[in-house]
N, C-alpha and C positions, 0 to 999 in steps of 0.2 A: 441712383444710389442709395443703400441702404439705410436704414437707420442707425444712430451709432448705439452701441450699444449699453445695458444698463452696468453701472460697478457692482461687483460683488461685496464690495465694502461696505457691508449695512449694519453692521454690529458698533456701537460705540463704546468700545471697551475701556475700561478704568485701570490705569497703571499706578501703582504705588510704589513711590521711590523709598526704600526702607534704609536708610542711614542709621544702622545700630553702632554708636560708638562706644568707647571704653568708658568714657564718662558722662556724655550725652546723647540721646537721640532724636532724630527729626524723620518725619514723615513727608514724601511730597507725592502730588497727585496730577495727572495728565490724562487727558481722554483721547483715544485714536481720532476722533471725528472731527478735533478741534486744533489750531494752532496756538493757542494760548499758552503763555508761560506758566508751567505747572506751579500751584498754590501751594503752600506749608501748612499742613493740618494741626490743628488744635487738639491737645489730648488734657483733658482736666482745665483747659483756659491756656495751655502753654504751648508755644510752637516748638519750642526746645526743652526737654524734661532730662533729668538725671537719669541714667540707665542704672536702676537699682531694682532689686526684688527683695521682699521679705515675704515670709512663710510662717505662719505660726498657725499649725493643725491645718486644717483645710482653707482657712482663709489666706488669700495670697494679695498682697497689694505692690504697685509698681510705681517708679516715678517718685515724684515727692510725696505720695500717699506712703510709700514704703520708709520713708525716712520721717515722717511725720511722729509725733508721741502717741498715737492711737495704740501702741503696743507697748505704753511705757510701763505697764505693770507686768509684761511678759517679759520672755527673753526669745524672742524669734530668731529664725535663722535669716541673716541679711547678705546679699550677695551685691558686691560693686566689683566695676571693673572685671567682668566675667568673661568677655569676649576674646575668645581664645583659637589660637590654629591647632592646639593639641587636644583636640576632641575626643571625648570618652563619654560613658555614660554620667559620670559625675559632672563633668566640665559643660554638658550638654545640658543638664536640670535647669541652671538657671534661664539658660538662652531659652527653652521651651516653656517655662514659666511665664517668663517676661513677654514671648510673643504672643502667648495665648490669652494673657490677660490684656495686652494691648490692643490687638485686634478682635478680640471680642466684645471689648469696652468700645471700641469706635464703632462695630457693627450694631451694637446696641441702640446706640446714638444715633444711626443711620447716618453717620458721617462718610462711612465706606460700604462699599457694596457686601463686603463680608469674605472669610477666608475661601469659600469656595467659588466665587464670582470676579473677585479682583484677582488681577496679575500684580504678582509682586516682583520687584526689582531690588535686590539686595547687595548692598555692597561690601567689599573684603578689601584686606591690604593688597598691591600689587605684586607682592614678594609671594605670595602665596600659589602653590603649584595647582594642577589639576585634579589630584586626588584630594589635596585639602579641601578646595572649592567644592567638590562633589560629596565628601562628608558634611560639611556644612550646609550645602542644600539640603541635605536628608535629614539635619537636624529640624529645619522650618517645615518640611512635610510631613515629620511627626509631629511637629505642633498643630497641624492641620490645615496648611497653606497649601492650595490645591495646586497652582502654577507658581513654580519659583525660578529666578533666573539670577543665578549670582554674576557679578560685574566686578571688574577693578575698579575702588574708589578714584584713583586717578584718571581712568576714561571717564567718568561721571562728572569729575570738575573740570575736565576738558571740554565736555559736552557743554556744561554751563557757561563756559568762558566764551565758545563759539555762539552759544544762543544768544549771550547777553551782549555780543559785540566787543567784548574784550581783546579777542584774538581772531582770526582770520583763518581760512582753510590753508591761504599761502603760509601763515605764521606756523601752524601744527606739521605741515610739509618739510618745514626747514627744521626747527628744532624748538622743543619746549621741556625747561624742567618745571616738573610741577613739586612743589612743597606742601604737604598737607599735615599742618600741625594741629595733632587732635589732644586729648584728655591724658592718654598714656603712651602716643609714639608721635614720633616725626617721620613721616614716609618721605622717600625723595624718588620721583617715578621719571624717567628721561625719554620724553615722546619724539619721535621722527616717521614723517610719512604715516602718521597714525597709530604707529606700532609703540607699544609701552615697552619700556626695560627699567625693573628695578634697580635701582643704584642705591641702595641705603635706606634703612629703618633701623631705628632705635628706640629705647626706653625715655626720650627726651619729652615728654607731654607735658601739658601745662597744668595737670592734676598735681605734680611735685610742688607747683606754686600755691595749690590749694591748702596742702600741708603746710608749709610756711607761714601763710598767712594765719592758720589755726593756731602754731604754735607762737607767733608774734602777738596775736591777740589773748590768746589764754593767760600770757605772763602779764597782762595789763587787766586781767578781772579782779573785781573786788570779792568775788565768790569763788576765787580759783580754787579753792581746797574742796567747797561743795560740787563744784563740776567734776573735779578729779574723781571724788568718791562715786557721783553717779554713773561717770565712765566707766569706774573698776566694776561696778555692779550690773551695769547695762553695757555691755561693749559696743552695742551698736549706736551708742549716743555720739559716740565720736564720729562715726560716718556723718549723722545727721549734724553735726557744728561744722564738719569739715565743709559739707553740702551748704550752708550757711555761707560759710566763707568764700564759697565758690561763687555763689551768687553776688557778695559783694564784689569780687574780684570783677567780674562781668561788668556788674554797673559800673565799674572805674574805667576799665579799660575800653570800655565803648564811649565813655563821655571825655570830656576835653579838662584830664587833670582836675577835676572837680573832686572833693574830698566826699568819700562815701561813709556813712554811718548807719549802722542797723543795729536794733536792740530786739533779740528774739527771748522770748521766756521758754524754761525748760518746764517740766512736766506740772501739769494743773494742780494747784492747792499748796505749793510751794513757792515762795517767792525767791527764784532763781533766775537770773537773767544772763543772758551771753552778750556782750556789748563787741560789736566791730566796728572796727575804723580803719580805712585806707585811704593815705593822701600821697602825695608825691614823694615825700621822704622815705615813707614807707612801702611803696612799689620799687623804689631806687635800692631799698636794703634786699626786698624778698627777690630780686633779679640779679644780684650781687653776692650773695651768702652763698659760701660754700656749701653743698648738699653731699650727704652719706651717700645719697642714690645714684649720684653722678660721681663717685669716686673723689669729693672733695672739691670738684669743679662746681662754679656757679652756673646758674641756667643760663647767662647770658655767655660765658665763655664756653660752657659746652653746646651751645649754638653755632657759635663762631667754628669751632672744633669741628661739628657736623658739616658745616657749609665747606669748611678746607678738605674734610674727608671725601667729600663728593666730587668735588673738584678733581682729587686724584683719581677716582673710580672714572669718573668720566674719560681720563686720559686723552685730553685735547680736545674732546668733543664741547667745545664751549656751546652753550645754548643761545640763540637767539633771543628767546624770550624766557621768563622767569614767572611762572604763576604761583602766587601765596592763595593756600585756601585753607580751609579750617576755623573755627573760633578764635585759637590763639594767633591766629596770624595777626590780629589788632594788637597784641603786645607791642609797645612803643620801641622796642629794640631790634624785632623783626624785618621792618621793610629797611633801615639804613644799613643794617649788616648784610641783609642780601644784596644791596646795591653796591655795598662796598666788595664784596665776594665776586659780584659778576659785573664789573662797571661798563662793560660793554653790550650788556642785555638789556632788554625793556623788561621791568619788573613790575608787575600788575597785582593787584589785591582788588578784585570786585566786591561791589555792594553784598553785604550779608554774607562774607563766606563760610559762616558757621550752617547756612543752609545750601550752601554750593553742591555737596554730593546728592542730597536729598532731591533738590531739584534735577540735578544731571542725572540722576538713575530714572526718575519719572520720565524725563526726556528721550533717555535711550531707550526705554520701554516703549512708549509712544513709537519713537523712530523706526526701530527694529520692525514693529508690527506692521507700519505702513509700507516700510521697504519691502517685506517679504510680500505684503498683499498686491503691491505694485509690481514687482517680478511675476509675481501668479498671473496678475491680469497681463499684462506684458506678453507672457508666454502664450495665452489663450489668442490672443489678436495672430498670434504668430502660428498657432496650430495649422494643421491642415486645411480646416474648415474655418479658420479665423478670417476676420474681416481685413487685415492686412494681406494675408495671402490670397485670399480671392481678389483683391482690387489688383495687387501686382499680377497676377493672373491674366485678369482681363486688360489690364494696360498693355501688357507685353504682347498679347495676339493684336493688340490695335496699332502698333508700332509700325509694323510691315506696310499698312495702308496710308501711314502719315509720311514716310519717308519717300515711299515709292516714286511719286511725283516729282519731288524734287529731286530725288537720285537720277531720274530718266533725263530729265531737263538738262540738269549738268553734265552728264554724261555722252549727250547729245553732242555739246560743244566742245568738252573736253578729250572725248573718246572715239566718238563715231566719225565725226568730221574727220580728224587728224587721220585716222585708219585709212578712209577712202582717199585723204590727199597723198597719203603715201603711195596707194595703189594707183592712183592717177600720175605720180609721178615716175611710175617704176620701180621704186623702193621696194614694193611688194609684188610679186611676180604675178599671181593669180587671184581669182575672188575666191578662192578657197583659202586661200591664204589670210584672206582677210577676217575671217572670222578668229583665227588663232590671235592676229595681232589684236584683235578688238578685246580679247579675253586678257591679254598681256596689260593693254593699255589700262582697261578697267580696274584691273587690280591694282596696277601702281597708283592709278587716280585714287583708290579708295584708300590708300595707306599715305596719301599726299596731306598735306596741311592744308591745300585748298579744299579737298573733301571735306576735311574737320570742319571748317568755316561752312560751309555748303549746308551739313547736316547740324549743326551746332544749334542755331535758332529751333527747328524744328524739334530737337530730342529736348532741349531746355524748356519748351512750351509741355512737351510730353511730360517731362519729369515733374514739372510745377502741379499739372493736372493730377498727378499720381500723389503727389505729396498734399494735396489740399483733400482728396480723398481717404488718403491715411490719417491725416490730422483731424478730419472729422472724427475719428474713433479715437487717437491718442489724446488729443485734447480733453474731453470729457474726464479721460482716466486720469490725467495730471491733476487736475481741479478737483477729483474726488477724493485725490490723496494730498489734498493742500500743498499742491505744487505747481509752480508756473505751467502754461502750456508748452512754453518753450523746451522743457525738459526733452520731450520724445520728439523734436523737431528735427528734420534732416537740412536745416539751414547752412549749419557750420560748415565751413569750406574743410576746416582742418580734419572734423569728423567725418563728412560726407566723403571728400577725397579719399580719404584714408582707407576707407572699406571699399569705395568703387574701384580704386586700384588693382583690388584683388580680383576683382569679378573677371572669371576667366570663361568665353564661350567657344573659343577654339583656338588652334595651334597658336596662334600669335599672343591670344589673351587679352581680356581686358584692361588693358596696361596704362592706358591714358586717358584718366578721366580729369579734365581740367579744370571746368567750371566749378563752382560751389552746389549745384542743384541741378546737375545734367549727366545724363550717361553720354558722354561725347568722347571722341577717340578712335584710336585704331582699333578699340575693341568691337563697335559696331562695323566697323569696315572688314575687320578679320572676318567676323560672321559673314557678312555679305558675300565676300570673297569666297567661303566655302560653301556656303548655300547657294546661290545665284548662279556660279559659273560652274558649281560641280553636280549641282542639282537638275538644272534646266538650261534648254538650250535658248538662252535669253535673246539672242539676236536673230532667232530663227525668222521674225516678222520682216526684218528688213532685207530679206534676202527672196521675198515675194512679191506681191505688189506693194506700192509703187515701186520701189527702188529696181525691181528685177525688169517691170515693163522699161523703164528708163534706161537701164543698163542694154538688155535686149533691143531696144528700139535704137539706141546710138550705134551699136555695133554691128547690125544687120542690115542697115541701109533702111531702118523706118519699116522691115518687117515685123510686126509687133506680135509676140508671143506672151501667152498668158501665164501667170504664175511662175511656180520651178521651172516650166520650160523652158523659161529665159535664160536661166543660168544653168543649166542642167548638162550633164554629161561633159564633152569637150570644152564645150564653152567656158567652166568655171575653172577648168583646169588649164586652160589655154593662155598663152602669154602674149595676150595682145598688145600691137603696137602704141607707144605713148601718146601718139598723136592723137587713135582711136580713143584714146583714154579721156580727153579733154573734155569731151561732150559732157561728162557727169561733174557738172560744176559743185561747189559749197552749197549755192542756193538750190538746185536741185535735189542734193543729198538731205539738207536741211529739211525742205519742203516735205520730201517723203518720209524721213524720220519723224516729222510733226504728224503726219496724218496717221504714222502707225502706231504713235505714243500711247492711245487707249492699251494698244496689245502691249507694250512694251511695260506699262504699269502694271497690268493685269500679271504679267510674268514675274515681275518682282514681288508683289504682293503675293501671289501664290508661292513664291520660293521661300518667301518668309514662312509662310503658314505653314509649307509642307515640311521646310528642312530647319526653320533657326526657331520659330515661336516656342516651342515646348522646351528647348534647350537654355534659351534666354530667359522663360520663364522661371525654371528651375533655378539659374545662377540669379537672377533678381531677388527670387524669394530669400535665396540664403543669403545674399548681400544684405537684405534688408532685416533679417533675423540677427545676423552679426553686427549690425549696425546699431538695432534698436536695444537689443540685449546688453550691448556695452554702453549705449547710453546712459540706460535703466542705472547699470551698475556704476560709471562714473558719474551721474548726477546723484549718486544717492546723497552725496553731501548737501544738495538742496534741502532734503528735511532737515538739516541744521538750522535754517535760515527761519 
């Protein structure tokens, strides 16, 4: 047996899940050669940072730095909530600035490998079409990222839920409704059999609450007039103050109704402070206050309406599972409202929902990379010079030698003896006709259940040996890709039988493969019928010595003739009296056949080698290719474990 091949998966690729949100951004990272959960990367000490860009001349700052007061004496360009499906040079500008500053900063800090060496998987709303996704990808490529993949955020959220164990593959094949509540939008995605369908998206983002917290707290300020003057002079101040309110909101809604208080100082040298407070009463008020942005509905009522609208859009496709994701899914009204809207569904909100997209994007990058490599390696094993193909060809050639002894012994008892018994009784008129009867009996026997029972143990053992040879190459491949060795195993009865049933090598076809790991049934029998009976005179040896001598001696009064002369000419064609035939007893036929057993075995083996081995090898290789390739696809979901 040759040595198992080395895997070609030699590089440890870095996958960056880039969740560019309207309000906040997060990055996850996974490596191709590990199975660890993706980590959330920090930027300037924060795992989640505001999606903001400020540009003052050539100076560009992002995140909290963009909303700091470092530009207090200037009037920089400030962009917030700039993620858009309507991309042109103007809307792409802040995305480009933000991406370049973020990735360059992380690269300089050696946090990531860099724009040329890292692989970036970037999320987008499920409702974006192919053209929009392509335009979005181009923006990031123009920003300097070499390898970019755009993936629906709903798929990333589902990946995280699968990886973290909140949902199973069976759940996703049933139905899952993903509700992603972000800063600017709430997106609804219905998944069935891992296919996603956008069933609604709206402007119901948690950023609206930031504005309400700002308004509520502005009215409480002792320095309200000074603050309003500063905002008028420096419009970007409002974005800064609103960001502080956002921080307070997140601190409150990730806690246990514990009041949050913050005091922020405005420009240095001026004693102007902005005090922020949120308590239970404030939270209730901001969630229930009618909002102009929601046409006079409160955030709570708008969310209830969005749920109702989604139910109508689904049109009776009630989900079995509802997955809540996005930082705003922590809002206290979200979980009970969703449970009320979908009373029969299991409603899930995982840990750290604000990072579910970033983690899922990184996971998806690693998954798709590993799966592509896995399929490439599997194809290599199945190539013309691949180890699986070579092992299958070798084993196919050896099968004839394994089945020949068993086949001959069984045919002596079940075919040869009955044929001569019929001749002895007079049912078969002449010795010439015995050969024809033998062929019919062998054909009928090979198609019988008894033949299957005789062949099954040998072929079971043969296939088990083939399987071990194949797994010596497939097991290391699976392990190299972080998969259980059983992924490419041929053990599963449903899996193996399904493919083996289609293995056709002759007219009747390989149609009855009943065991989990063996090529048994009428397929091998059909091949033997076509090969053994059509290609060789299998039973010629029985009509030479010693059966010929016995027959000749019995019928010619003891005048022994040698070889074929005993049954040649008229003697073979003559209709001898039944009484004269009785000398050819079962014991004599059995003894004669036993002595001719080596010749019969060689005849069966030669027939297999000459007429069957090549065809069987091709069919076997084709079956294994279909089985293993499909198994590689079917078991792709194991990358999610």
